[in-house]
C-alpha positions in Angstrom: -20.5 122.8 161.8 -21.5 119.8 159.7 -21.5 116.1 160.5 -21.5 113.7 157.8 -22.6 109.9 158.3 -21.1 107.3 156.4 -20.9 103.5 156.4 -24.6 102.0 156.6 -25.9 99.4 154.3 -27.9 96.1 154.0 -26.1 93.2 156.2 -27.6 89.7 157.2 -28.3 89.4 160.9 -25.1 88.4 162.9 -23.2 90.9 160.7 -21.3 93.9 161.6 -20.9 97.5 160.4 -18.9 100.6 161.2 -20.3 103.9 160.9 -18.4 107.0 160.7 -19.4 110.8 161.4 -17.0 113.3 160.3 -17.2 116.9 161.5 -16.4 119.9 159.4 -14.6 121.3 162.8 -12.2 120.1 165.4 -15.4 120.0 167.3 -15.3 116.3 168.8 -12.4 116.6 171.0 -14.2 119.5 173.2 -18.0 118.6 173.1 -20.2 115.6 173.9 -21.7 113.5 171.0 -24.0 110.8 170.4 -25.3 108.4 168.0 -29.1 108.1 167.8 -31.3 105.8 165.6 -34.6 106.3 164.0 -37.0 103.0 162.9 -39.8 103.7 160.6 -42.8 104.6 163.1 -40.7 104.7 166.2 -39.2 107.8 168.0 -35.4 108.6 167.9 -33.9 106.9 170.6 -30.2 107.2 171.9 -28.2 104.4 171.4 -24.6 105.3 172.5 -23.2 108.5 174.1 -19.4 110.0 174.4 -18.6 112.7 176.4 -15.5 115.1 175.9 -14.0 113.3 178.4 -14.1 109.9 177.2 -17.0 108.2 179.1 -19.1 106.4 177.5 -23.0 105.3 177.9 -24.8 102.6 176.0 -28.8 101.7 175.4 -29.8 98.6 177.4 -30.7 97.1 173.8 -26.9 97.4 172.3 -24.7 96.8 175.3 -22.1 94.4 174.2 -22.8 95.1 170.3 -21.9 98.6 169.9 -18.9 100.9 170.5 -18.3 104.3 170.4 -14.9 106.1 169.9 -13.5 109.3 168.6 -10.5 110.2 166.4 -9.7 113.8 167.5 -7.0 113.6 164.5 -9.5 113.0 162.0 -12.5 114.9 163.7 -14.4 111.6 163.4 -16.2 109.6 165.4 -17.1 105.5 164.9 -19.7 103.4 166.0 -19.1 99.6 165.4 -22.0 97.8 165.4 -21.8 93.9 165.7 -23.8 91.0 166.2 -26.9 92.6 164.1 -30.1 91.9 164.5 -33.1 93.0 162.2 -34.6 95.0 164.8 -31.4 97.3 164.7 -32.7 98.7 161.3 -33.3 102.2 161.4 -31.5 105.5 160.1 -28.5 106.2 162.7 -27.6 109.8 163.2 -24.5 111.5 164.6 -25.2 114.6 167.0 -23.0 116.6 168.9 -24.4 119.1 171.4 -23.5 122.0 174.1 -25.5 124.3 175.9 -28.7 125.6 174.0 -27.2 124.1 170.8 -26.5 121.0 168.9 -25.9 119.8 165.3 -26.8 116.7 163.6 -25.8 114.8 160.4 -28.3 113.7 157.8 -28.3 110.3 158.8 -27.3 106.6 157.5 -29.4 104.0 156.8 -28.6 100.3 158.4 -31.0 97.7 157.0 -30.6 94.1 158.8 -31.8 91.3 157.1 -32.9 88.0 158.9 
């Protein structure tokens, strides 16, 4: 399984971006998946999760600003990020996982200028 993220970039504070994660197989329709981010010098953290059943969960720091959803027909999961803050600057990764395995993309950089 290959995951390819896209949509990152440089944006001013208050702006928006939509990140995409395309899978090489129809795995998102049957697997849980998540978006993580890692800022320089910090640990990787979960920002949004989406179960195969459609339940979502968000980190407190992004609630109300981030939204995760998937398009099974396109084998793609999205992360809409609004009202960006400088502290959202990080490399964003998507992952899909099951019992005993996980797959990760290469990451996409999001940089928010103040």
